[in-house]
N, C-alpha and C positions, 0 to 999 in steps of 0.2 A: 763376419763369421769366419772361422778357420776352414781352410780347404782340406777335407778329411777323406782318407782312403779307409774303408772298413773292411776287415778280414775276419771271416767266421763261417761256421757251417751249421751246427745243430740248432734246436729250439732255444738253447740258452743264448746263443748269439742272436737269434732272431728277435727275442724279446728286447735285448739291449739295442739292437739297431732300430727297432720300432720306436723306443723311447728317445733315442737321439733325433730321429726325424720329427717326432711330435714336438720336440723342443728346439726346432730350427737348426739343428746340426746335421742336416742331410748331407751324406757322403757324395763325392763326385764320382766315385767308383766303389764298387763292392767286389771283393775277391772271395771266392768260396770253392768248396770241393766239386768235382765233376758229378753229374747225376749218377745214381747207382741203381742196379736192379734190386727190387724189393718184392717180398712175398712169394707165394707159390708160383705165380705166373711170371715172376721175375721182370715186372714192369719197370721201365726206367723212371726213376722218381727224382725230382730236383730236392736239394737240401732246403730245409726251412729258411735259411738266410736268403737264398736265391728267390724263393717265393715272396718274401717280404720286399726285397729290392725291386723286383718286377712290378709289384703292386704300386710302387711310386715312380716307375720308369727310370730307375737308376741304372746305369750301365753295369753289366756284370761280367767278370772274367772267371773261368773255371780251369785253371792250368792243372795238369797232372802233376808237374812240379813248379812251385812258385817261382823258383829261380829263372824259369823261362819268361817271365814277364817283367824283369827288371827294367828294360827300356820303356815299357808302357808306364810304370810307376815314375820312372825319371821324367818323362815327358809331361806328366801331370803336375809335377812339382808340389806335392801336397805339403801342408803346414804341419800335419800330424797324421800318423797311422794309429788306428785303434783296432785291436784284435780281441776276439772273445771265442775261444774253443774252436780253433781252425783245424788243427790235426796234423800240421806240418811244422817242422823247425823252419823259421824264416831266416834267411841268410842275412849277414851284417850289412852286405852292400845294399840291401833293401831297407833294413831297419834305420840305417844312417842317413837315408834320403830327406826325411822331413826336418824342417827347421826346429820343430819342438819335440822330435824324437818319435818313438813308437811306444804306445802304452798298451798293456795287456790286462784284461779283466779276468782274474783267476778265482775260482770259487773255493778258496781255502785261506787260512791265516798263514801265509808264507812266513817262514821256510817250511812249515809242515805240509805235507801232502803235495809235493811237486808232482807233475806228470798228468797223465790223461784221465785218471779216474779218482779225483780228490773227494767228489760227493759220495760215491759209493764207499770209498775207504773210511770216510767219517762215520757213515752209518754202521758199517761192518765192525769198527772199533768201539762202537757204543758212545761216540763223542756227544756230549750234551751242548757243546758250543763249537760252532765253526765260523765261517765268515767269508768275506770277499777282500782280496788284495788287488790293487792296481799298481803295477810296476812298470818301470821304464825298461823296456826289453834290451837284452843283449843276445849274443848268439847262442848262449847256453839255455837249457830248458828250464824256465821258471826261476832264473838265477839273478835277474836284474834288480836294481835298487827299488825300494818300496816308496811309492808316491803317496798313496793314501790306503786306508783299510777300514773295514767295519765289521764288527762281531755280529753273529746271528745265532739264536737259540735253535737247537735241533729237537723237534718233537719226538716222543717215544712212538708215534705212529707214522712218522715221515717216511715215504719212499723216496727213492732217487729221483723220480719224476716230480713229486711235490716239492722236495727240497731244492731241486734244480730251478724250478719256477721262482721260488721264493728268493733264492740267491741271485737269480738273473735280474729280478726286479731291484734288489737291494744294490747289486753291482751297478745297474743302470743309474739309480738315484745318486750313488756315490760318484760315478763318472760325470754326471751333469754338474755336481758340485766341484769336482776336481778340475775339469778342463779349463774354465776361466781363470782359476787361481794358478794353475800350472803355466798357462801361457803368459800370464802377467809376471811370472817369476816369483810369486809368493810362497811356493812350496819348495823345499829342499828335499830331494830324494835321499833316502837312507839306505845303507847297505844292509842286507840280510845277514843274519848270523848263520853262515854256511855250515857250521859245526852241528847245528840243530836241525839241519834239513832231513826230511823224510821223503821217500819216493813211493809213487803208486805205479802200478803196472798196467799194461795194455790188457784189457779184459778179452778172454776168449769164451766161446759158447760153453765149453766144458766146466768152466769155473762156477756155473750155476748148480752143479749136481749137489744135492743135499746129502749129508752124512747124518743119518738118524740117530747115531750114537753121541753126537754133540749136544750140548745143553740146549734146552728150549730157547733161552736167550740168544744163543748163537745163531740157531736156526731161524728165529724170528728176524734177526738183524739181516741175515742173508736173503730171506724173502723180500724184505723191504729194500735192501741195497740193490738188488738185481732186478728191480722192477722199474722200467719195462724190459731192459736188456742187460744181460743176456737171458734173464728169466731164471728163477729157481725152479728146479725140476727133480723128479725122481724116476727110477725105472721100475716097472711092474711087469709081472709074467701073467699072461691070460691065453688060454687055449694054445699053450706051447710057443707063444710069441712074446717077445720083450717090447713093451711099449713105453714111451716117454710120457710123463704126466707133469705138466707145469703147475707149480703152486702159485696162485695168483694173489691169494690173501689169506692171512692168518692173524689171530689175536693172541696176545700173551697176557695173562692175568694171574697174579700171585704165583708165577713160576711155571704155570701150565699153559701149554701151547694148544690152541684150537685152530684146526684148518677150516677155512671158511669157504674158499672158491678155488677150483681147480680147472684145468683144461686138458683132457686126455688127447693124445696124439690124433689128429685128423678129425677132431670133433670141436664143438663149441664150448665156451666157457659154461661151467655149471656149479651149483652149490655143492660142497662136499658131501652133505647128507644124501643128495640125489645120486652122487657118484657111488656111494657106499651100497646102494641098492643092488649093484652088480659087481662089486669089487670088494677086496679086503682092505682094512685099514693100513695106513703107511707104517704106523708104529703103535 
């Protein structure tokens, strides 16, 4: 089996890591992001990829800057590096270490939707089809040659969370088929058409604010695309205070949008009908 270094951070990466391990492609090292404070209490929380690695007693590194562990990776002499949603641009001097290069599992059909939010972007744009691309990484963001890809249908009720899980599993299955063929030299990587490239942005919390003047279709897509983060929300006034209310779930039927679940600031999730007993409608 090839000596693998795995690099990733969120649940998308953890699903892929889990499948690699289950199919005897256990990495010798996992590189992931540092633990971060989460929630109201700001408790230090490990990323999902770290949790998965620790479950199997795989060594973990969490550099603030990945360039700082160049010599660690050099000392391991990996046959291949596999990345899935890491969060940093990996420098060329690390990408070039493995004999068989560095492969990245990206949840879009490249060159479309390069960058950090391809799944959210696909939902926001109303795509009915997306997919997963495995590329041979270079020093530019999502720019490398395509090794393999698979298409995937987007459901009209998919959220970012549900679609991410589906694409992670599809990507893991594709990776398991790709690795042996790639190592045997049976696959020739193909250049992307860079003229057709589109780019996604780094999401911010304020991106989730809903404009109720937009069409029901656009609002529905925003609610689904930003579930779970940054979350779709609106501001309401009550007793002279401005409060943020998260829109957790809505249904679109024949062009009509029905809000189903919300979470007022400082309170638990509730049905929208229950919320309306003490508040005005959003629109």
